[in-house]
Every structure is written in structure tokens, then in C-alpha cells.
N, C-alpha and C positions, 0 to 999 in steps of 0.2 A: 504494499499499499503506499510508503514511506516511496517510491519510485516512483509507481505512477504519478502521484500527484508534487512531487520534485519535481518529478518532466514536467507538466502542465505550469507549475510556478515559473520556467525556465522558459517556456513558449506564452509565457505572458498569459497565461488561462485556466489558470489557479479557479475563477467560482466555477469549472467545468465539477472539479471536486466536490461544490455542493450537494448534500442530501437531495434526488428530486423528489421526495416527500417533500420537503418544505416548499414544493412548486412558485421559489423565485420568492416567496415571503420573506424576505432574511432584509437584515441590512448588512449591504455590503461591506462596506468599509469592515465592518467587526467579522465579517466572516473571513475576510482574507486574512483577516491579524491576527487573528484565530488559528487559519493554516499556516499563515508563516512562522509562529512562535511555534506551533508546532513541528516543525519541517529544524526551529532551531532545536527543541529539546530532542527532538531525533538523530544532531548532526552524528558520523561518525565517529567525527575524534568528539572524544569526551570536553576536549578543551576545548574546545566554540560552544561546548553547552551553557545556557546560562544558566545562573541559579534562580532558585526558585525568583525571589526578590526581582530580578532584574523581569524574568517572565510575567509578572503579577504587575510590575510597572509599564510593560508596554501592552499587554491588557488590558491597564486601565488606563489607555491613553495618554500616561502619564511620561513615557520616554519615545521615543522612536524604532519601528520598525528595524530589524537589522538588515544588515544588506547583506545575505545567501548568495553563494555562487548561482549560474543559473544551471550547473548540472551537479546531481547528488555524486559531491569528491566519494572518493575509495579512502578508505582507514589503509592505512598503516603503522605495520607492528614490529617494534624493536622486539627481535630475537635473540638473547648472550648466549657468546659461541657457549659449547659443550665443553667438558670439562673430560676430558681421557684421561686423567691422573690417577 
């Protein structure tokens, strides 16, 4: 699901991820904010994820939306070398 929503975000079609059962009866800036914060919280690199406080500030429109990359970043992990001793 994250990949699909991130693709929509990257192509500027984020509102297509809104539940069709809402029948377009929603506040577009609120839905956009909610989805972007959701993507931010699901960032593959935990160093780029917000604190709960930061996320709440954005959800309450007390802070600007984060600028996320248009494509889902690929997480990279460091694996220490194996010791053969």
C-alpha cells in the first residue's frame, strides 16, 4: 500500500488514494496532509521519520508539510563484516 500511495504522491495524484466510499465528500487539504504524514511516518529510513510531536504539529496545520522524495526511497542497511576468528 505504501508503494502505491507513494507512486500517486510522486505523480501528483495523491487524492486518488482517498477511499471511494467517501464519494469525494472530504476536505482535500486535510486528506492530502493526512496521507503525506502517513508516508512520512512510513519512510523506509527511520532516521527520516518524524517524532509523534512533529507529526501532530503537521496534522494540526501548525507546521509545514514535509518535502518527501517523489519516489519511494530504498532503505539501505549496514552489515558489519563477519569475524572469522
